[in-house]
ZAMARGU-4260 file (C-alpha; in steps of 0.2 Angstrom, whole numbers, plus 5000, padded with zeros to 4 digits):
<rodrens>
0) 5000/5000/5000 | 5007/5017/4995 | 5005/5030/5009 | 5006/5049/5008 | 5017/5051/5023
5) 5027/5038/5033 | 5035/5039/5050 | 5050/5026/5051 | 5054/5017/5067 | 5070/5008/5068
10) 5070/4994/5080 | 5085/4990/5092 | 5078/4976/5100 | 5067/4987/5113 | 5052/4979/5122
15) 5042/4994/5118 | 5046/4996/5099 | 5028/4990/5093 | 5021/5003/5106 | 5030/5017/5097
20) 5022/5013/5080 | 5005/5011/5088 | 5006/5029/5097 | 5012/5037/5081 | 4997/5029/5071
25) 4985/5034/5085 | 4989/5051/5081 | 4985/5049/5062 | 5002/5046/5055 | 5006/5029/5047
30) 5022/5021/5054 | 5032/5006/5049 | 5046/4997/5059 | 5062/4992/5051 | 5078/4984/5058
35) 5091/4996/5064 | 5103/4991/5050 | 5091/4995/5036 | 5101/5003/5021 | 5103/5022/5019
40) 5096/5018/5001 | 5081/5009/5007 | 5077/5023/5019 | 5078/5037/5005 | 5066/5025/4994
45) 5054/5025/5009 | 5055/5045/5010 | 5050/5046/5028 | 5045/5062/5036 | 5053/5058/5051
50) 5064/5044/5060 | 5062/5037/5078 | 5076/5027/5085 | 5069/5015/5097 | 5075/5009/5114
55) 5085/4993/5117 | 5094/4982/5129 | 5111/4985/5123 | 5124/4999/5130 | 5131/5009/5115
60) 5149/5005/5121 | 5147/4987/5120 | 5156/4977/5107 | 5143/4972/5093 | 5130/4985/5099
65) 5117/4987/5086 | 5121/5004/5077 | 5113/5012/5062 | 5124/5020/5048 | 5130/5037/5053
70) 5124/5044/5037 | 5106/5043/5044 | 5110/5060/5053 | 5115/5068/5036 | 5099/5064/5027
75) 5090/5080/5033 | 5076/5070/5040 | 5070/5075/5058 | 5075/5061/5070 | 5069/5057/5088
80) 5079/5045/5099 | 5071/5036/5113 | 5082/5029/5128 | 5095/5019/5119 | 5090/5029/5103
85) 5096/5045/5113 | 5112/5037/5119 | 5116/5032/5100 | 5114/5050/5095 | 5126/5055/5108
90) 5139/5042/5104 | 5138/5043/5086 | 5139/5062/5085 | 5153/5065/5097 | 5145/5065/5114
95) 5149/5053/5129 | 5138/5039/5137 | 5143/5031/5153 | 5136/5018/5165 | 5124/5028/5177
100) 5129/5029/5195 | 5111/5025/5199 | 5100/5015/5187 | 5084/5022/5184 | 5069/5010/5181
105) 5050/5015/5185 | 5043/5032/5188 | 5053/5048/5188 | 5049/5067/5188 | 5055/5075/5173
110) 5059/5094/5176 | 5057/5103/5159 | 5069/5117/5155 | 5065/5122/5138 | 5046/5119/5133
115) 5047/5123/5115 | 5046/5112/5100 | 5047/5093/5107 | 5042/5097/5124 | 5029/5111/5119
120) 5015/5112/5132 | 5025/5102/5146 | 5027/5115/5159 | 5037/5114/5175 | 5038/5095/5179
125) 5029/5079/5173 | 5029/5060/5177 | 5039/5049/5165 | 5043/5031/5164 | 5062/5027/5164
130) 5071/5011/5161 | 5090/5013/5159 | 5107/5009/5166 | 5117/5021/5156 | 5116/5040/5154
135) 5124/5054/5144 | 5139/5062/5153 | 5143/5074/5138 | 5133/5081/5124 | 5137/5080/5106
140) 5142/5098/5098 | 5127/5108/5093 | 5116/5100/5106 | 5108/5108/5122 | 5099/5100/5136
145) 5080/5104/5137 | 5074/5093/5152 | 5083/5084/5167 | 5078/5072/5182 | 5085/5071/5199
150) 5096/5055/5192 | 5099/5061/5174 | 5106/5079/5172 | 5103/5077/5153 | 5086/5069/5151
155) 5081/5077/5134 | 5091/5085/5121 | 5090/5095/5105 | 5099/5101/5090 | 5086/5113/5082
160) 5097/5117/5066 | 5097/5098/5062 | 5080/5093/5069 | 5088/5080/5080 | 5080/5076/5097
165) 5082/5064/5110 | 5074/5058/5127 | 5080/5046/5140 | 5062/5042/5146 | 5049/5031/5137
170) 5034/5042/5130 | 5026/5027/5121 | 5021/5019/5138 | 5005/5023/5148 | 5015/5027/5163
175) 5021/5043/5154 | 5005/5053/5154 | 5012/5067/5143 | 5019/5055/5131 | 5006/5057/5118
180) 5010/5076/5118 | 5028/5073/5115 | 5025/5062/5099 | 5012/5074/5094 | 5025/5089/5094
185) 5037/5079/5085 | 5025/5074/5072 | 5016/5089/5069 | 5028/5104/5075 | 5044/5096/5069
190) 5040/5083/5055 | 5025/5094/5049 | 5015/5079/5047 | 4997/5080/5039 | 4989/5066/5050
195) 4978/5058/5037 | 4980/5039/5042 | 4962/5034/5047 | 4952/5018/5046 | 4941/5026/5033
200) 4955/5030/5022 | 4963/5013/5024 | 4946/5004/5019 | 4944/5016/5003 | 4962/5013/4998
205) 4962/4994/5002 | 4946/4991/4992 | 4954/5000/4977 | 4970/4990/4978 | 4960/4973/4981
210) 4949/4976/4966 | 4965/4980/4956 | 4974/4964/4961 | 4960/4952/4960 | 4952/4958/4943
215) 4940/4945/4939 | 4947/4930/4949 | 4941/4921/4963 | 4946/4922/4981 | 4946/4909/4996
220) 4946/4914/5013 | 4947/4903/5029 | 4934/4911/5041 | 4938/4905/5059 | 4926/4918/5066
225) 4939/4927/5076 | 4941/4946/5074 | 4955/4945/5060 | 4947/4933/5047 | 4930/4941/5051
230) 4936/4958/5046 | 4946/4951/5032 | 4931/4943/5024 | 4919/4959/5025 | 4932/4969/5018
235) 4935/4958/5004 | 4916/4955/5001 | 4914/4975/5001 | 4928/4975/4987 | 4924/4960/4976
240) 4906/4954/4982 | 4903/4936/4975 | 4920/4933/4969 | 4925/4928/4988 | 4921/4911/4995
245) 4923/4908/5013 | 4925/4891/5022 | 4921/4889/5041 | 4928/4873/5048 | 4919/4868/5065
250) 4933/4858/5073 | 4922/4854/5089 | 4935/4865/5099 | 4924/4882/5097 | 4916/4891/5111
255) 4898/4888/5115 | 4887/4893/5099 | 4902/4900/5090 | 4900/4891/5073 | 4881/4895/5073
260) 4885/4914/5075 | 4898/4914/5061 | 4885/4906/5049 | 4872/4918/5055 | 4883/4934/5054
265) 4892/4930/5037 | 4879/4921/5027 | 4863/4929/5032 | 4868/4946/5038 | 4882/4950/5026
270) 4877/4938/5012 | 4894/4931/5009 | 4897/4914/5001 | 4900/4903/5015 | 4904/4884/5015
275) 4901/4876/5033 | 4911/4860/5038 | 4907/4851/5053 | 4924/4841/5056 | 4920/4838/5074
280) 4922/4819/5074 | 4938/4819/5063 | 4947/4832/5075 | 4941/4823/5091 | 4945/4806/5085
285) 4963/4811/5081 | 4965/4821/5097 | 4959/4805/5107 | 4971/4801/5121 | 4983/4815/5117
290) 4989/4825/5132 | 5004/4834/5126 | 5000/4852/5122 | 5013/4854/5107 | 5006/4837/5100
295) 4988/4844/5102 | 4993/4860/5092 | 5001/4850/5078 | 4987/4838/5076 | 4975/4852/5075
300) 4986/4862/5063 | 4988/4847/5051 | 4970/4842/5052 | 4964/4860/5048 | 4975/4861/5033
305) 4970/4843/5027 | 4950/4848/5029 | 4953/4865/5021 | 4962/4858/5006 | 4949/4844/5003
310) 4934/4857/5004 | 4943/4869/4993 | 4945/4856/4980 | 4926/4852/4981 | 4922/4870/4978
315) 4936/4872/4964 | 4927/4859/4954 | 4914/4873/4950 | 4926/4888/4950 | 4945/4891/4950
320) 4953/4901/4965 | 4968/4911/4961 | 4970/4919/4978 | 4969/4915/4997 | 4965/4928/5009
325) 4972/4928/5027 | 4970/4940/5042 | 4989/4942/5044 | 4993/4956/5056 | 5007/4968/5057
330) 5015/4961/5073 | 5017/4944/5063 | 5026/4954/5049 | 5037/4962/5062 | 5041/4946/5070
335) 5050/4939/5054 | 5058/4956/5049 | 5064/4965/5065 | 5080/4965/5075 | 5079/4951/5089
340) 5091/4944/5101 | 5092/4925/5104 | 5074/4918/5108 | 5066/4902/5111 | 5049/4895/5105
345) 5037/4896/5120 | 5023/4888/5111 | 5018/4884/5093 | 5004/4896/5086 | 4992/4889/5074
350) 4985/4899/5060 | 4983/4895/5041 | 5000/4900/5037 | 5004/4883/5031 | 4991/4884/5017
355) 4998/4894/5003 | 5014/4884/5002 | 5004/4868/5001 | 4991/4874/4990 | 4999/4886/4977
360) 4989/4901/4979 | 4993/4920/4978 | 4990/4928/4995 | 4979/4943/4999 | 4983/4950/5017
365) 4974/4966/5018 | 4980/4969/5037 | 4999/4966/5035 | 5001/4983/5040 | 4988/4984/5054
370) 4989/4981/5073 | 4974/4972/5081 | 4966/4988/5088 | 4966/4995/5071 | 4958/4980/5063
375) 4944/4982/5076 | 4942/5000/5070 | 4940/4995/5053 | 4928/4981/5057 | 4917/4995/5066
380) 4918/5005/5051 | 4912/4990/5040 | 4898/4987/5051 | 4902/4971/5060 | 4892/4968/5076
385) 4901/4974/5093 | 4899/4957/5100 | 4911/4950/5087 | 4923/4965/5085 | 4925/4967/5104
390) 4926/4948/5108 | 4941/4942/5118 | 4956/4934/5109 | 4954/4915/5106 | 4968/4903/5103
395) 4969/4893/5086 | 4968/4877/5094 | 4953/4882/5103 | 4947/4873/5119 | 4960/4859/5116
400) 4972/4870/5125 | 4960/4873/5139 | 4956/4855/5143 | 4972/4850/5152 | 4975/4832/5148
405) 4966/4821/5136 | 4951/4828/5127 | 4933/4821/5126 | 4916/4828/5121 | 4910/4828/5139
410) 4925/4838/5145 | 4923/4851/5131 | 4904/4853/5134 | 4907/4855/5153 | 4921/4868/5150
415) 4910/4877/5137 | 4895/4879/5150 | 4907/4885/5164 | 4915/4897/5151 | 4898/4905/5147
420) 4894/4907/5166 | 4911/4916/5168 | 4909/4927/5153 | 4890/4931/5158 | 4895/4937/5176
425) 4909/4948/5170 | 4898/4956/5157 | 4885/4959/5170 | 4898/4967/5181 | 4903/4979/5167
430) 4920/4972/5166 | 4921/4963/5150 | 4928/4977/5139 | 4941/4981/5153 | 4948/4963/5152
435) 4960/4958/5137 | 4955/4940/5140 | 4944/4929/5151 | 4941/4911/5150 | 4940/4895/5160
440) 4953/4880/5160 | 4946/4863/5165 | 4960/4855/5175 | 4966/4838/5174 | 4964/4835/5193
445) 4949/4829/5204 | 4946/4834/5222 | 4935/4829/5236 | 4919/4840/5239 | 4903/4839/5249
450) 4886/4842/5241 | 4871/4840/5251 | 4874/4824/5263 | 4886/4816/5251 | 4904/4817/5246
455) 4910/4820/5228 | 4925/4818/5218 | 4924/4828/5204 | 4934/4841/5193 | 4942/4858/5197
460) 4941/4872/5185 | 4953/4888/5185 | 4946/4905/5180 | 4959/4915/5170 | 4957/4935/5167
465) 4971/4946/5162 | 4974/4965/5157 | 4985/4969/5143 | 4988/4980/5128 | 4994/4967/5115
470) 4995/4951/5124 | 5014/4952/5124 | 5014/4955/5143 | 4999/4953/5154 | 4993/4956/5172
475) 4980/4946/5181 | 4963/4956/5182 | 4958/4962/5199 | 4941/4955/5198 | 4930/4959/5214
480) 4929/4944/5226 | 4910/4947/5225 | 4910/4943/5207 | 4921/4928/5208 | 4910/4921/5222
485) 4894/4922/5211 | 4904/4913/5196 | 4910/4900/5208 | 4893/4897/5215 | 4884/4896/5198
490) 4898/4884/5191 | 4897/4873/5205 | 4878/4873/5207 | 4873/4873/5189 | 4885/4861/5182
495) 4887/4843/5187 | 4904/4836/5188 | 4914/4852/5195 | 4915/4855/5213 | 4930/4867/5215
500) 4934/4884/5207 | 4951/4893/5208 | 4957/4910/5202 | 4973/4911/5193 | 4983/4926/5199
505) 4999/4924/5188 | 5005/4937/5176 | 5014/4936/5159 | 5029/4933/5162 | 5032/4921/5171
510) 5016/4912/5166 | 5009/4913/5148 | 4990/4919/5147 | 4985/4901/5141 | 4989/4887/5152
515) 4995/4876/5138
</rodrens>
């Protein structure tokens, strides 16, 4: 997609890099993340209106520390360095960076010395979020300090002639209340941005591009019923109408009534060509007796591809499909292109990423440039119901990773009913939209209980609810004990087979959001 203006974010491995790009977009300016070692030629091709250097875990004086080409400072493009980015500017332009006498992590008070340009509107002092062990001990020639904190005498700098700025704090995190103002100043006062990046603009442009790319060809789309595939389907249908054909596979691992809702919404409300496939028995027979989470995921992924391939061949006997549509999001793209240190695979994520390679389609991924919250905005504009757009994330393997141990129809049905009760009660309490994800896990342990005059030996469920921005980190939701008491009482009284309810108070890290 061609954009009228682009803000370039260079990634130095910082944990908040994606947040920087999102904050910029929230202000109506399109932003992209690229690796720190992007070539100067590529930057010139992109024609950015400004460049932001992200934070990162390295020290600029370390051997092998990630550094951009020094020619970046000669492009004449406004530049903002954040934390490690500020230290890079100092290091590469003749200043000095040293280990701090006192490391600074968490909230600090920023004292503004010059409240023009970057810090315009920030008067006196403001709370900021720090995360650094190094600091500037000497400014590069041509720079002046514009703010300080008790622990960092040089906390923000500028070179107005070259339009280069740097801050030691993190304006992108919610713990810096005036962070949005800092980005706004950089974008509109320094970079002279227009700010025309909106969901309406995206829909209009995407529709034009999809029509041009597809022409008179046919497009196939795997519709899970999740937000990403749902909005993809509706956007494509708006662009090409009857040339789109969706396949929804019920793997028997969906939430209660979910497949029925998909058929109702897309076939009847949006009048989209949709083939519904009930493959419950096939999936559950292959999962019978399997307890290892990774094995579950692989079986589900492979079976999904097999069923999708088989159904697409049936439909292809009547029409020829050239394109496959997928709801790939920008974080998936960043994962494969951004600078990363050594990492380990925590768990396999299942999506339809394996399909194109096996099935020889051309790909259409209209949301490759969007974050999840932006896809939701597009969905609202396209008229998708709030119940679908605002629905909590759901793992690709579905309830298979929420039934710990082996999977049976009985266990799945019990879990579905418990899940419905939990979601009903947090909605009644007005908490659903404040929580990133809430669900029930059926544990593989049983415990003794008492019901009436008799003893029971039944299953235990764990309630899980977390707050998060993007799912990369998460904190357990502080749900009122009164609400939890109602949920527990309803589950144990209304459902036969569960006699104990516990609440998971683990954050991510160290735990993951899902249990498997």
